[in-house]
N, CA, C and O of each residue as an XYZ file, in Angstrom:
372
protein
N    -140.424    162.225     50.218
C    -141.898    162.006     50.032
C    -142.557    163.248     49.564
O    -143.021    163.991     50.429
N    -142.659    163.566     48.355
C    -143.275    164.755     47.710
C    -144.761    164.620     47.624
O    -145.278    163.563     47.263
N    -145.466    165.697     47.959
C    -146.866    165.593     47.573
C    -146.952    166.531     46.274
O    -146.469    167.663     46.257
N    -147.634    165.930     45.161
C    -147.790    166.551     43.917
C    -149.245    167.076     43.911
O    -150.182    166.321     44.170
N    -149.410    168.309     43.628
C    -150.760    168.871     43.530
C    -151.040    169.335     42.016
O    -150.409    170.208     41.421
N    -151.956    168.688     41.584
C    -152.188    168.858     40.127
C    -153.459    169.634     39.962
O    -154.411    169.258     40.645
N    -153.635    170.724     39.113
C    -154.788    171.544     39.079
C    -155.230    171.808     37.566
O    -156.158    172.595     37.380
N    -154.707    171.285     36.642
C    -155.190    171.454     35.237
C    -155.653    170.172     34.747
O    -155.112    169.129     35.113
N    -156.738    170.198     33.846
C    -157.231    168.958     33.171
C    -156.281    168.280     32.430
O    -155.404    168.844     31.776
N    -156.466    166.819     32.534
C    -155.601    166.045     31.745
C    -155.895    166.095     30.217
O    -155.170    165.550     29.385
N    -157.086    166.835     29.907
C    -157.460    166.845     28.601
C    -156.973    168.126     27.777
O    -157.016    168.236     26.552
N    -156.498    169.078     28.696
C    -156.037    170.406     28.088
C    -154.465    170.638     28.476
O    -153.915    171.615     27.969
N    -153.825    169.918     29.219
C    -152.641    170.126     29.855
C    -151.834    168.708     29.863
O    -152.386    167.610     29.795
N    -150.485    168.920     29.956
C    -149.735    167.641     30.239
C    -149.159    167.546     31.709
O    -148.185    166.865     32.030
N    -149.898    168.320     32.529
C    -149.587    168.585     34.042
C    -149.564    167.090     34.618
O    -148.552    166.680     35.186
N    -150.651    166.318     34.469
C    -150.812    164.985     35.218
C    -149.808    163.990     34.737
O    -149.348    163.191     35.552
N    -149.393    163.961     33.389
C    -148.505    163.028     32.892
C    -147.115    163.406     33.266
O    -146.313    162.528     33.583
N    -146.758    164.770     33.245
C    -145.531    165.190     33.633
C    -145.198    164.898     35.101
O    -144.047    164.630     35.445
N    -146.402    164.965     36.111
C    -146.296    164.648     37.383
C    -145.947    163.425     37.659
O    -145.039    163.160     38.446
N    -146.759    162.408     36.926
C    -146.473    161.119     37.091
C    -145.040    160.701     36.686
O    -144.334    160.031     37.439
N    -144.703    161.055     35.664
C    -143.285    160.697     35.274
C    -142.215    161.075     36.367
O    -141.194    160.390     36.432
N    -142.391    162.075     37.182
C    -141.630    162.652     38.200
C    -141.801    161.824     39.678
O    -141.035    161.911     40.638
N    -142.891    161.090     39.589
C    -143.333    160.572     41.043
C    -142.175    159.525     41.481
O    -141.572    158.819     40.672
N    -142.001    159.528     42.577
C    -141.009    158.208     43.435
C    -141.753    157.643     44.224
O    -142.917    158.018     44.367
N    -141.201    156.558     44.942
C    -141.923    155.756     45.892
C    -141.941    156.781     47.321
O    -140.964    157.391     47.755
N    -143.157    156.779     47.832
C    -143.462    157.353     48.884
C    -144.143    158.888     48.570
O    -144.537    159.662     49.442
N    -144.178    159.117     47.150
C    -144.849    160.346     46.829
C    -146.381    160.150     46.935
O    -146.796    159.018     47.183
N    -147.267    161.191     46.762
C    -148.590    161.085     46.576
C    -149.050    162.362     45.501
O    -148.414    163.384     45.246
N    -150.145    162.003     45.067
C    -150.736    163.027     44.020
C    -152.106    163.442     44.527
O    -152.910    162.559     44.826
N    -152.415    164.676     44.639
C    -153.646    165.321     44.821
C    -154.284    165.973     43.632
O    -153.644    166.912     43.159
N    -155.456    165.651     43.035
C    -156.075    166.244     41.957
C    -157.078    167.384     42.502
O    -157.926    167.083     43.343
N    -156.972    168.629     42.034
C    -157.756    169.672     42.367
C    -158.158    170.418     41.174
O    -157.659    170.270     40.058
N    -159.176    171.300     41.512
C    -159.742    172.286     40.387
C    -160.046    171.248     39.081
O    -160.600    170.164     39.264
N    -159.678    171.645     37.931
C    -160.012    170.895     36.665
C    -159.163    169.616     36.623
O    -159.517    168.749     35.824
N    -158.115    169.403     37.367
C    -157.535    167.994     37.435
C    -158.386    166.997     37.744
O    -158.205    165.881     37.256
N    -159.464    167.256     38.619
C    -160.354    166.154     38.818
C    -160.938    165.267     37.681
O    -161.389    164.127     37.791
N    -160.834    166.030     36.577
C    -161.426    165.221     35.383
C    -160.448    163.857     35.181
O    -160.836    162.840     34.606
N    -159.381    163.999     35.648
C    -158.372    162.983     35.669
C    -158.639    161.840     36.627
O    -157.935    160.832     36.560
N    -159.626    161.940     37.524
C    -159.943    160.985     38.540
C    -161.151    159.969     37.856
O    -161.477    158.882     38.333
N    -161.661    160.516     36.770
C    -162.664    159.616     36.068
C    -162.024    158.367     35.602
O    -162.520    157.276     35.884
N    -160.866    158.487     34.851
C    -160.292    157.368     34.354
C    -159.272    156.559     35.183
O    -158.843    157.012     36.244
N    -158.949    155.560     34.779
C    -157.885    154.893     35.537
C    -156.641    154.962     34.870
O    -156.648    154.722     33.662
N    -155.502    155.264     35.464
C    -154.322    155.431     34.876
C    -153.238    154.800     35.666
O    -152.492    155.346     36.478
N    -153.282    153.300     35.216
C    -152.311    152.382     35.978
C    -150.946    152.972     35.938
O    -150.277    152.960     36.971
N    -150.489    153.469     34.886
C    -149.109    153.992     34.988
C    -148.850    155.130     36.013
O    -147.682    155.403     36.290
N    -149.948    155.860     36.635
C    -149.874    156.834     37.631
C    -150.274    156.170     39.007
O    -149.705    156.540     40.034
N    -151.213    155.228     39.034
C    -151.674    154.807     40.361
C    -150.740    153.749     40.911
O    -150.767    153.463     42.108
N    -149.838    153.110     39.981
C    -148.943    152.148     40.352
C    -147.733    152.620     41.109
O    -147.087    151.900     41.870
N    -147.428    154.087     40.804
C    -146.262    154.759     41.236
C    -146.603    155.456     42.530
O    -145.794    155.410     43.457
N    -147.703    156.075     42.649
C    -148.160    156.804     43.897
C    -149.643    156.674     44.177
O    -150.380    156.268     43.279
N    -150.127    156.995     45.372
C    -151.538    156.924     45.702
C    -152.119    158.304     45.107
O    -151.504    159.354     45.294
N    -153.235    158.264     44.439
C    -153.843    159.493     43.979
C    -155.110    159.837     44.589
O    -155.959    158.956     44.727
N    -155.324    160.999     44.960
C    -156.269    161.426     45.916
C    -156.982    162.628     44.995
O    -156.284    163.347     44.280
N    -158.284    162.766     45.067
C    -159.125    163.785     44.487
C    -159.761    164.470     45.496
O    -160.219    163.859     46.461
N    -159.864    165.959     45.366
C    -160.476    166.741     46.227
C    -162.023    166.387     46.124
O    -162.351    166.505     44.943
N    -162.812    166.100     46.707
C    -164.183    165.565     46.545
C    -164.964    166.663     46.170
O    -165.747    166.523     45.230
N    -164.865    167.892     46.841
C    -165.792    169.127     46.595
C    -165.453    169.603     45.074
O    -166.345    170.002     44.324
N    -164.253    169.536     44.732
C    -164.098    169.788     43.275
C    -164.736    168.773     42.245
O    -165.177    169.170     41.167
N    -164.763    167.577     42.585
C    -165.226    166.497     41.805
C    -166.898    166.837     41.782
O    -167.588    166.945     40.768
N    -167.296    166.959     43.029
C    -168.877    167.208     42.987
C    -169.175    168.368     42.296
O    -170.164    168.280     41.569
N    -168.569    169.485     42.319
C    -168.781    170.667     41.714
C    -168.826    170.594     40.211
O    -169.425    171.442     39.549
N    -168.170    169.547     39.663
C    -167.926    169.316     38.133
C    -168.736    167.892     37.808
O    -168.605    167.324     36.724
N    -169.472    167.454     38.731
C    -170.260    166.234     38.349
C    -169.305    164.912     38.038
O    -169.554    164.080     37.166
N    -168.383    164.893     38.756
C    -167.463    163.769     38.436
C    -167.539    162.584     39.311
O    -167.384    162.668     40.529
N    -167.765    161.547     38.726
C    -167.644    160.288     39.767
C    -166.262    159.780     39.699
O    -165.708    159.545     38.625
N    -165.648    159.592     40.977
C    -164.278    159.422     40.905
C    -164.075    157.826     40.753
O    -164.846    157.012     41.260
N    -163.091    157.531     40.093
C    -162.807    156.121     39.570
C    -162.366    155.238     40.877
O    -162.119    155.767     41.960
N    -162.304    153.984     40.668
C    -162.003    153.061     41.927
C    -160.408    153.124     42.453
O    -160.092    152.748     43.582
N    -159.466    153.644     41.493
C    -158.259    153.679     41.985
C    -157.648    155.022     42.687
O    -156.487    155.184     43.064
N    -158.785    155.984     42.766
C    -158.543    157.238     43.225
C    -159.368    157.406     44.529
O    -160.552    157.098     44.660
N    -158.567    157.935     45.458
C    -159.462    158.287     46.646
C    -159.979    159.836     46.924
O    -159.222    160.807     46.925
N    -161.388    159.890     47.156
C    -161.964    161.253     47.445
C    -161.532    161.552     48.799
O    -161.479    160.742     49.724
N    -161.205    162.876     48.840
C    -160.830    163.427     50.133
C    -161.420    164.713     50.381
O    -161.784    165.421     49.441
N    -161.536    165.054     51.541
C    -161.974    166.576     52.104
C    -160.862    167.410     52.241
O    -159.724    166.965     52.089
N    -161.074    168.522     52.501
C    -160.058    169.611     52.889
C    -159.218    169.293     54.073
O    -158.031    169.615     54.105
N    -159.809    168.669     55.047
C    -159.065    168.359     56.185
C    -157.965    167.296     55.877
O    -156.808    167.406     56.283
N    -158.433    166.238     55.111
C    -157.222    165.298     54.746
C    -156.323    165.781     53.663
O    -155.304    165.132     53.430
N    -156.587    166.822     52.997
C    -155.717    167.564     52.034
C    -154.590    168.210     53.089
O    -153.382    168.093     52.879
N    -155.038    168.780     54.039
C    -154.153    169.439     54.848
C    -153.290    168.506     55.465
O    -152.087    168.753     55.544
N    -153.718    167.580     55.860
C    -152.907    166.356     56.606
C    -152.007    165.822     55.720
O    -150.911    165.489     56.172
N    -152.237    165.671     54.546
C    -151.403    165.171     53.364
C    -150.185    166.169     53.270
O    -149.009    165.811     53.204
N    -150.609    167.395     53.273
C    -149.620    168.646     53.119
C    -148.438    168.582     54.393
O    -147.259    168.897     54.231
N    -148.981    168.149     55.562
C    -148.103    168.069     56.675
C    -147.352    166.870     56.575
O    -146.248    166.948     57.115
N    -147.656    165.655     55.979
C    -147.033    164.452     55.848
C    -145.899    164.322     54.892
O    -144.976    163.512     54.983
N    -146.104    165.348     53.828
C    -144.995    165.363     52.779
C    -144.270    166.590     52.641
O    -144.765    167.709     52.773
N    -143.170    166.351     52.391
C    -142.050    167.429     52.010
C    -141.253    167.126     51.042
O    -140.755    166.005     51.147
N    -140.894    167.856     49.948
C    -141.707    169.153     49.602
C    -142.975    168.851     48.918
O    -143.340    167.720     48.598
N    -143.698    170.085     48.694
C    -144.939    170.158     47.852
C    -144.854    170.747     46.668
O    -144.400    171.890     46.607
N    -145.258    170.099     45.564
C    -144.973    170.716     44.204
C    -146.430    170.830     43.625
O    -147.361    170.055     43.843
N    -146.432    171.911     42.874
C    -147.728    172.268     42.218
C    -147.709    172.120     40.656
O    -146.896    172.789     40.018
N    -148.480    171.359     40.085
C    -148.258    171.111     38.667
C    -149.556    171.961     37.944
O    -150.711    171.554     38.071
N    -149.291    172.923     37.339
C    -150.335    173.845     36.811
C    -149.977    174.368     35.330
O    -150.517    175.407     34.949
N    -149.182    173.759     34.573
C    -148.954    174.292     33.237
C    -149.759    173.516     32.318
O    -149.742    173.773     31.115
């Protein structure tokens, strides 16, 4: 059960799509920093593979309204996800 943390915008990086292609059952994805721009659109090819979470504070800082298939979370929930998953992989290229 891997936790994938994506920090780059899907409009300037392939990090989110690369992450999605490596997801397996039981994995989860957290969008942080500029990756929260990916929370606006629905990506069925991603949300069907793994639950997608978005750091609410990063979305609010960028004026992003989170889409229906993405769950907004706070820092406490992010820490909980980190304790529930092993390993944790950061996607930032």
